C-alpha positions in Angstrom: 26.1 25.1 61.6 28.5 22.5 60.1 29.7 19.3 61.8 32.7 21.1 63.0 31.2 24.2 64.4 30.4 24.8 68.1 28.3 27.4 70.0 30.5 29.5 72.2 32.8 27.4 74.4 30.6 24.4 74.4 31.9 21.5 72.3 29.6 19.7 70.0 28.5 16.4 71.3 27.3 13.4 69.2 23.8 14.7 68.8 22.5 13.0 65.6 19.2 14.8 66.0 21.0 18.2 65.4 22.5 17.1 62.1 21.0 18.1 58.8 19.6 15.5 56.5 22.7 15.9 54.2 25.0 15.5 57.3 23.2 12.4 58.3 23.5 10.9 54.8 27.2 11.7 54.7 27.7 10.2 58.2 26.0 7.0 57.3 27.9 6.6 54.2 31.1 7.3 56.2 30.1 4.6 58.8 29.6 2.2 56.0 33.1 2.8 54.8 34.5 2.5 58.2 32.6 -0.7 58.7 34.1 -2.2 55.5 37.6 -1.0 56.7 37.3 -2.7 60.1 36.3 -6.0 58.4 39.3 -5.6 56.2 41.7 -4.7 59.0 40.7 -7.6 61.3 40.8 -10.1 58.3 44.4 -8.9 57.4 45.4 -9.2 61.1 44.3 -12.8 61.3 45.9 -13.4 58.1 49.2 -12.0 59.2 49.3 -13.4 62.7 47.9 -16.9 61.9 47.1 -17.8 58.3 45.1 -16.7 55.3 43.0 -20.0 55.6 42.2 -19.1 59.3 41.4 -15.5 58.3 39.0 -16.7 55.8 37.5 -19.2 58.2 37.0 -16.6 60.8 35.6 -14.1 58.2 32.9 -16.5 57.1 32.0 -17.4 60.7 31.6 -13.8 61.7 29.6 -13.0 58.6 27.3 -16.0 59.2 26.5 -14.7 62.7 26.4 -11.0 61.6 24.0 -11.5 58.6 21.2 -12.8 61.0 22.0 -10.2 63.6 21.8 -7.5 61.0 18.5 -8.7 59.3 16.8 -9.1 62.8 17.2 -5.4 63.4 17.1 -4.0 59.8 13.9 -5.6 58.6 11.6 -4.2 61.4 13.3 -0.7 61.1 12.7 -0.5 57.5 9.3 -2.2 57.7 10.3 -5.0 55.2 8.0 -7.9 55.2 8.1 -11.2 53.5 11.0 -13.6 52.3 10.8 -13.0 48.5 13.8 -11.9 46.6 12.3 -8.3 46.0 12.3 -7.8 49.8 15.7 -9.4 50.2 17.1 -6.9 47.5 15.6 -4.0 49.3 17.0 -5.2 52.6 20.5 -6.0 51.2 20.7 -2.5 49.7 20.6 -1.0 53.2 23.4 -3.3 54.6 26.3 -1.1 55.8 28.6 -3.7 54.0 26.6 -3.9 50.8 25.9 -0.2 50.6 29.5 0.4 49.7 29.0 -1.3 46.3 27.8 0.4 43.2 25.3 -2.1 42.1 21.8 -2.8 40.5 19.3 -5.5 41.1 17.2 -6.9 38.2 14.1 -8.9 39.0 13.7 -11.9 36.6 10.4 -13.4 37.6 9.0 -14.2 41.1 11.9 -16.4 42.3 15.0 -14.9 40.5 16.9 -11.7 41.0 20.3 -10.8 39.4 22.8 -8.6 41.2 25.2 -6.7 39.0 28.1 -5.1 40.8 29.7 -2.2 38.8 32.2 -1.1 41.5 33.5 -2.9 44.5 35.8 -1.5 47.2 37.0 -4.9 48.4 38.0 -6.0 44.9 39.8 -2.6 44.4 41.6 -3.0 47.7 42.7 -6.5 46.8 44.0 -5.4 43.5 46.1 -2.5 45.2 47.4 -5.0 47.8 49.0 -6.9 44.8 48.9 -10.4 46.5 46.6 -11.9 43.9 43.8 -12.5 46.3 41.3 -10.9 43.8 41.7 -14.0 41.7 40.2 -16.3 44.2 38.2 -14.1 46.5 35.0 -13.7 44.3 34.6 -17.4 43.3 35.5 -18.7 46.8 34.8 -16.3 49.5 32.3 -13.9 47.9 30.0 -16.7 46.8 29.9 -18.0 50.3 29.3 -14.6 51.8 26.4 -13.8 49.5 25.0 -17.3 50.3 25.1 -16.5 53.9 23.1 -13.3 53.4 20.6 -15.0 51.0 19.9 -17.8 53.4 19.8 -15.7 56.4 16.8 -14.1 54.6 15.3 -17.2 53.2 16.6 -20.6 54.0 15.5 -21.8 50.5 17.6 -19.2 48.7 20.8 -19.9 46.9 23.2 -17.8 44.8 24.7 -18.6 41.5 27.8 -16.9 40.0 26.9 -15.6 36.5 29.9 -13.6 35.6 33.1 -13.0 37.5 35.3 -11.0 35.1 37.1 -9.0 37.8 36.7 -5.8 35.9 38.3 -7.2 32.8 35.1 -6.9 30.8 34.6 -3.9 28.6 31.3 -3.0 30.3 33.0 -2.4 33.6 31.1 -5.2 35.5 32.9 -6.4 38.5 30.7 -9.4 38.9 27.1 -10.7 38.4 25.3 -13.0 40.6 21.8 -14.7 40.4 19.7 -15.3 43.6 17.1 -17.9 43.2 14.5 -19.3 45.7 13.8 -23.0 44.9 10.3 -24.1 45.1 
């Protein structure tokens, strides 16, 4: 039975247990996209009604609270233990925000992991918007956002921008960041 089919006159209720594995994966991916869209909509609402500076301030405040909230629930569910960068990369990959990115993590020793983003829906949306926000978002906002997630996982972690070509490089990389845990 597909997601739209019903049995007889009974309307299908939101019974996740009745969905196939493929339907559940599709649904989770859709929820991740909807999550990202909601973040963008409320950011744009604050920007339009108040100012871009206030929208950015609110955005970072919300993400700071959300990152800790998410990790508190995600880590036990996925049975992720420890506060090293390998555990961070695993957990971060399951974040509804982050799972929208086409990316790869590369481990470079015990205390260093590099994130390479190959496709970024937020960057693509800002480019379509045409207001030029993509020129300042990654170096200003995205770095703070990644720092929030890294430090929510391990307070000694920090993020370093390595490459922010904004899809101007020939290899198609949107950006590259390094996560480091200082000893």
